[in-house]
C-alpha positions in Angstrom: 30.0 -326.0 -148.0 32.0 -325.0 -150.9 31.7 -321.4 -149.4 31.5 -322.1 -146.0 33.5 -319.8 -143.8 36.2 -322.6 -142.7 36.4 -323.8 -146.7 37.2 -319.7 -147.1 40.1 -319.8 -144.5 41.9 -322.7 -146.1 42.4 -321.1 -149.2 46.3 -320.6 -149.1 47.7 -316.5 -148.6 50.3 -317.3 -150.4 50.4 -318.5 -154.5 53.8 -319.9 -155.7 54.2 -317.3 -157.6 53.5 -314.0 -154.7 56.2 -316.3 -152.4 58.4 -316.5 -155.9 58.3 -312.5 -155.8 59.3 -311.9 -152.4 61.7 -314.9 -152.5 64.2 -314.5 -156.3 64.4 -310.3 -155.2 65.4 -311.5 -151.6 68.0 -314.0 -153.1 69.4 -310.7 -155.3 69.4 -308.8 -152.8 71.5 -310.8 -149.5 73.8 -311.8 -152.5 74.2 -308.3 -153.5 74.4 -307.3 -149.6 77.3 -309.7 -149.0 79.1 -308.8 -152.6 79.5 -305.1 -150.9 81.2 -306.7 -148.0 83.4 -308.9 -150.1 84.3 -305.6 -152.4 85.7 -304.2 -149.4 87.7 -306.7 -147.5 89.1 -307.7 -151.1 90.1 -303.9 -151.6 90.9 -303.3 -148.8 93.1 -306.1 -148.8 95.3 -304.6 -151.2 96.4 -302.0 -148.5 97.9 -305.3 -146.8 96.6 -307.0 -143.7 96.6 -304.1 -141.2 93.7 -302.7 -142.9 92.1 -306.2 -143.2 91.9 -306.1 -139.5 91.4 -303.1 -138.3 87.9 -303.2 -141.1 87.4 -306.7 -139.2 87.7 -305.2 -135.5 84.8 -302.7 -136.2 82.2 -304.0 -138.6 82.3 -306.5 -135.3 81.5 -303.6 -133.7 79.4 -302.2 -136.2 77.5 -305.1 -137.0 76.8 -305.6 -133.4 74.9 -301.9 -133.9 73.9 -302.0 -136.7 71.5 -306.1 -135.6 70.5 -304.3 -133.0 68.8 -301.8 -134.4 68.3 -304.0 -137.2 65.3 -305.5 -134.9 63.3 -302.6 -134.5 63.1 -302.8 -138.0 62.2 -306.4 -137.3 59.4 -305.5 -134.9 57.8 -302.8 -136.9 57.7 -305.2 -140.1 55.9 -308.5 -137.8 53.2 -305.8 -136.1 52.4 -304.6 -139.4 52.6 -307.9 -141.9 50.4 -308.9 -138.5 47.6 -305.9 -139.3 48.3 -306.5 -143.2 47.0 -309.7 -142.6 44.0 -309.4 -141.1 43.1 -306.6 -143.5 43.3 -303.7 -140.7 45.1 -301.2 -143.2 44.9 -298.4 -140.8 46.8 -299.6 -138.1 49.0 -301.1 -140.6 49.9 -298.0 -141.9 50.1 -295.6 -138.3 52.3 -298.7 -137.3 55.1 -298.0 -140.4 54.6 -294.4 -138.8 55.6 -295.6 -135.6 58.5 -297.2 -136.5 60.9 -294.3 -138.5 59.9 -292.4 -135.5 61.5 -295.8 -133.2 64.4 -295.5 -135.7 64.6 -292.3 -136.2 65.3 -291.8 -132.7 67.7 -294.7 -131.7 69.4 -294.7 -134.6 70.7 -290.8 -134.5 71.3 -291.1 -130.6 73.9 -293.9 -131.3 75.8 -292.4 -133.9 76.4 -289.2 -132.1 78.0 -291.4 -129.0 79.7 -293.1 -131.4 81.4 -290.4 -133.1 82.5 -288.8 -129.7 83.1 -292.1 -127.8 85.1 -293.7 -130.9 88.4 -294.4 -129.6 87.6 -294.9 -125.8 85.5 -298.2 -127.3 88.0 -299.9 -129.7 90.3 -299.6 -126.5 87.6 -300.8 -124.2 86.2 -303.7 -126.9 90.1 -304.7 -128.3 92.8 -303.8 -126.0 96.1 -303.3 -126.4 96.2 -303.9 -130.5 99.0 -302.4 -132.9 98.8 -299.4 -133.0 99.0 -299.0 -137.6 95.8 -301.6 -137.1 93.6 -298.4 -133.9 94.7 -295.8 -136.6 92.5 -297.1 -139.2 89.7 -298.6 -136.6 89.3 -295.6 -135.2 89.1 -294.0 -138.8 86.7 -296.2 -139.9 85.1 -296.3 -137.0 84.1 -292.8 -136.7 82.7 -292.7 -141.1 80.7 -295.6 -139.9 78.7 -294.1 -136.8 77.5 -291.4 -139.4 75.7 -294.1 -141.4 73.8 -295.6 -139.4 70.6 -293.5 -139.7 70.6 -294.2 -143.0 71.6 -298.3 -142.4 68.8 -297.7 -140.0 65.5 -296.3 -142.0 66.9 -298.9 -145.2 67.2 -301.0 -143.6 63.4 -299.8 -141.3 61.8 -299.5 -145.2 62.7 -302.5 -146.7 61.4 -304.3 -143.4 58.2 -302.5 -144.8 57.8 -303.9 -148.0 58.7 -306.8 -147.0 56.0 -307.1 -145.0 53.4 -306.2 -148.3 55.2 -309.2 -150.3 57.6 -306.8 -152.1 61.2 -307.3 -151.9 61.8 -305.7 -155.3 62.3 -302.1 -153.8 65.2 -303.8 -151.0 66.8 -305.3 -153.7 66.8 -302.2 -156.3 68.2 -299.8 -153.6 70.6 -302.8 -153.0 72.3 -302.7 -156.3 72.3 -299.3 -156.2 74.1 -299.2 -152.9 76.7 -301.8 -154.0 77.2 -300.8 -157.6 78.2 -297.2 -155.5 80.0 -299.1 -152.8 82.0 -301.0 -155.8 82.7 -297.4 -158.1 83.5 -295.8 -154.5 86.0 -298.3 -153.6 87.9 -298.3 -156.5 88.0 -294.3 -157.1 89.1 -293.3 -153.3 91.1 -296.3 -152.4 93.0 -297.4 -155.6 92.7 -293.8 -157.8 93.3 -291.3 -154.6 95.0 -293.3 -152.5 92.7 -293.3 -149.2 93.3 -297.2 -148.2 90.8 -297.4 -145.4 89.0 -294.1 -145.8 88.5 -294.2 -148.8 86.5 -297.6 -148.1 84.3 -296.4 -145.7 83.3 -293.6 -147.7 82.1 -295.7 -150.1 80.1 -297.2 -147.3 78.7 -293.8 -146.1 77.5 -293.0 -149.8 76.1 -295.9 -150.7 74.0 -296.4 -147.5 72.6 -292.8 -147.8 71.1 -293.2 -151.3 69.5 -296.2 -150.9 68.1 -295.1 -147.2 66.8 -291.7 -149.8 65.5 -294.3 -152.6 63.7 -296.3 -150.0 62.1 -293.5 -148.7 61.1 -291.8 -151.5 59.3 -295.4 -153.2 57.6 -295.5 -149.5 55.8 -292.2 -149.9 54.5 -293.1 -152.8 50.7 -292.5 -153.4 50.2 -296.9 -153.5 52.1 -297.8 -151.0 49.1 -298.6 -148.4 51.7 -298.4 -145.3 53.2 -294.8 -146.1 53.0 -292.1 -143.8 50.4 -289.6 -144.9 50.4 -286.8 -142.3 52.9 -285.5 -140.4 50.4 -286.4 -137.2 51.5 -290.0 -138.5 54.7 -289.2 -136.6 52.8 -288.2 -133.3 54.1 -290.8 -130.4 52.0 -293.0 -130.3 52.1 -295.2 -126.9 50.1 -299.1 -128.1 52.0 -299.1 -131.1 55.9 -298.3 -129.7 55.1 -300.4 -127.6 54.0 -303.2 -130.0 57.0 -302.8 -132.0 59.1 -302.4 -128.6 58.0 -305.8 -127.5 59.3 -307.5 -130.3 62.3 -305.6 -131.0 63.5 -305.5 -128.0 64.2 -308.9 -127.1 65.2 -309.3 -130.5 67.5 -306.0 -129.8 68.8 -307.6 -126.6 68.9 -310.7 -128.5 70.7 -309.5 -131.3 73.2 -307.1 -128.8 74.0 -310.0 -126.4 74.9 -312.0 -129.5 76.9 -310.1 -130.9 79.1 -309.0 -127.4 79.8 -312.6 -127.4 80.7 -312.2 -131.1 83.6 -309.3 -129.6 84.9 -311.0 -126.7 85.7 -314.1 -129.3 86.9 -311.7 -131.5 88.8 -309.7 -128.8 90.2 -313.3 -128.0 91.6 -313.5 -131.7 93.2 -310.6 -131.5 95.5 -312.1 -129.4 96.3 -314.9 -132.0 98.4 -312.4 -134.1 97.1 -310.3 -137.1 97.9 -313.8 -139.2 94.8 -315.0 -137.6 92.9 -311.9 -137.3 93.1 -311.6 -141.1 92.1 -315.3 -141.8 88.8 -315.1 -139.3 87.9 -311.1 -141.5 88.4 -313.5 -144.5 86.6 -316.4 -143.5 83.9 -314.8 -142.2 83.2 -312.6 -145.2 83.3 -315.3 -147.3 81.2 -317.4 -145.0 78.7 -315.3 -145.8 78.5 -316.3 -149.4 78.0 -319.4 -148.2 74.5 -318.5 -145.7 72.8 -316.2 -148.4 70.1 -318.8 -148.6 69.5 -318.8 -145.3 69.7 -315.4 -144.8 67.3 -315.4 -147.7 64.6 -317.5 -146.3 64.8 -315.8 -142.8 64.3 -312.3 -144.4 60.7 -314.0 -145.9 59.9 -315.8 -142.8 58.7 -312.5 -141.1 56.5 -311.1 -143.8 54.7 -314.3 -144.5 54.0 -316.2 -141.3 53.3 -312.7 -139.9 50.6 -313.0 -142.3 49.2 -316.0 -142.4 49.1 -315.5 -137.7 47.7 -311.5 -138.9 44.5 -314.0 -140.4 44.4 -316.1 -137.9 45.8 -318.7 -140.0 48.2 -321.5 -137.9 48.1 -324.3 -140.2 49.1 -322.9 -142.5 51.6 -320.7 -140.2 53.6 -324.2 -140.0 53.5 -325.4 -143.5 54.7 -322.6 -145.2 57.7 -322.5 -142.4 58.2 -326.3 -143.0 58.7 -325.2 -147.0 60.8 -322.0 -146.7 63.2 -324.2 -143.8 63.4 -326.9 -146.6 64.3 -324.6 -149.2 66.8 -322.8 -146.9 68.5 -326.0 -146.1 68.7 -327.2 -150.3 70.2 -324.2 -150.5 72.6 -323.7 -148.2 74.1 -327.8 -148.9 74.4 -326.7 -152.5 76.3 -323.1 -152.1 78.7 -324.9 -149.1 79.4 -328.0 -150.7 80.0 -325.6 -153.5 82.3 -323.5 -151.2 83.6 -326.4 -149.2 86.3 -326.9 -152.7 86.3 -323.5 -154.0 87.6 -321.6 -150.7 91.2 -322.3 -151.4 90.9 -320.5 -154.6 88.4 -317.3 -152.6 90.9 -317.2 -149.5 93.8 -316.6 -152.7 91.8 -313.1 -153.6 92.9 -311.6 -150.5 96.1 -311.4 -151.0 96.3 -313.2 -147.1 100.1 -314.6 -145.8 100.7 -318.6 -146.3 100.5 -319.1 -142.9 96.7 -316.5 -142.7 95.7 -317.9 -146.0 95.8 -322.0 -144.1 93.9 -321.2 -141.2 90.8 -319.4 -143.5 91.0 -322.8 -145.6 90.5 -324.7 -142.5 87.9 -323.0 -140.6 86.3 -322.4 -143.9 85.6 -326.5 -144.3 84.9 -326.7 -141.2 82.3 -324.5 -141.5 80.6 -325.8 -145.0 80.1 -329.0 -142.9 78.5 -327.9 -139.6 76.2 -325.2 -142.2 74.5 -327.5 -144.2 72.7 -329.6 -141.2 72.9 -326.8 -138.7 72.9 -323.3 -139.7 69.1 -323.1 -140.5 67.7 -324.2 -137.8 70.0 -321.9 -135.8 68.9 -318.7 -138.0 66.2 -319.3 -140.0 64.0 -321.1 -138.4 63.9 -318.3 -134.8 62.7 -315.7 -137.5 59.0 -318.0 -137.7 58.7 -317.7 -133.9 59.4 -313.9 -134.0 56.8 -313.5 -136.5 54.6 -314.7 -133.9 55.1 -313.0 -131.1 57.6 -315.5 -129.7 60.9 -313.3 -129.2 61.2 -313.5 -125.7 61.9 -316.9 -126.3 64.8 -316.7 -129.2 66.1 -314.0 -127.1 66.8 -316.5 -123.6 67.5 -319.5 -125.6 70.1 -317.6 -127.5 71.7 -315.3 -125.3 72.3 -318.4 -122.7 73.8 -320.6 -125.9 75.5 -318.6 -126.5 77.6 -317.7 -123.6 77.6 -320.9 -122.5 79.3 -322.7 -125.6 80.5 -320.0 -127.7 82.4 -317.6 -126.1 83.2 -320.1 -122.8 83.8 -323.0 -124.9 85.7 -320.8 -127.2 88.4 -319.7 -124.5 88.7 -322.8 -123.4 89.5 -324.7 -126.5 91.4 -322.0 -127.2 93.6 -321.0 -124.1 93.5 -325.1 -122.3 93.6 -326.8 -126.3 95.8 -324.9 -127.7 93.2 -325.1 -130.9 94.0 -321.6 -132.5 91.6 -320.2 -134.4 90.1 -323.4 -135.5 88.6 -324.4 -131.3 87.3 -320.1 -132.2 84.8 -322.1 -134.8 84.5 -325.1 -133.2 83.0 -323.0 -130.5 80.8 -321.3 -132.8 79.7 -324.8 -134.4 79.2 -326.5 -131.2 76.2 -323.1 -129.9 74.6 -323.7 -133.8 73.5 -327.0 -132.4 72.1 -325.6 -129.4 70.3 -323.4 -131.0 68.5 -326.2 -133.6 68.1 -328.2 -130.7 65.7 -325.7 -128.6 63.8 -323.6 -132.0 63.0 -327.2 -133.0 61.2 -328.6 -130.0 59.7 -324.9 -129.9 58.2 -324.8 -134.0 57.3 -328.4 -133.4 55.6 -328.3 -129.7 53.4 -325.1 -131.9 53.5 -322.7 -128.1 55.0 -319.7 -130.6 52.0 -318.9 -132.1 49.6 -319.1 -128.8 50.8 -315.1 -127.7 49.0 -312.1 -128.7 50.7 -309.1 -130.8 48.1 -307.0 -132.3 
């Protein structure tokens, strides 16, 4: 009986050591990624509230575009991780190559679109904002567009390394990107007095270096997902369809989610420059508290994907619950710390007294709700996507986003006069709705019934 197939199948796919090797670099990578955004906002804040506001507004569009493109990387990672779980190395390698084809075409197309229509897009999204904010925003947006292909290839390569259980490469790339960004900010903003342009250039250079590093590592001979020949990048309709079957629903979900956030940003922009600056700083600082949840979100895809590729549904459920437990525990620690530290942290951004007071208020509410609902809303659905359940997560996310975060935010602000706090309460209710639906779906087991490969 000891050597029976069922006994062999019950062997853990991931040991404790392999999980630690995956999670710890991811944790550091997430910390570095958040630090990069924090450094941008903190250093730009020395130029004035108009500069902070412009970077915040443009980044809300940048996040929309990057999130849509990263969903394609997620699709490729899910397919590759399931092939690796099945021990089909040839199909895993070819699916990795096709991911780069999809990312290359999409990122370059979006780059040219934004470079040509940057100002009309800003006017369409944000309407009439102050002239100095608009001028800063257009500069930052144009330079950001040039970086889209590089951040796309970086995300794609990083996702493929994680699919192999190797998060060290993307962590090192993030470290280099972070150092370049901070050093570039110091040089361009404070040394050469280039303001918002300097912040954008520093980010661009960091992303270029990170993309080159990840692609170089991807092509090492020992890498099972390397592009071995030019024929690998010849479009393969079957593999591209499989990648897009997860990437498109995830991209639509991310896109509609970010469009909803843009609608809310437009609402925030009507509350004045102080509210825009407070919201920008609160969004940046809150990302620090979310690091444990984001880390486990990234870990979900290779861990659950490998389990399902090997046909181990019980292990997929077990590891999902384990990673969720780690996420919630980590969020409890970071958010409790942030609750007490946020007044001091907000003071670092040179906000006016009005903006600082708003920032502290929304941050403290955020810390309370994040502990209980953030992981259910954003970490758990990555397990569902790893099982090919991307359409369900897309439907729930779009429904909840528009019904609760967008409509309720407008109701709270325009009817109840709750100001910036009303915007954030719409977001909290959105989290609760998502968490309920995703939890029901997870425990039903239906998310594991899809045929992905």
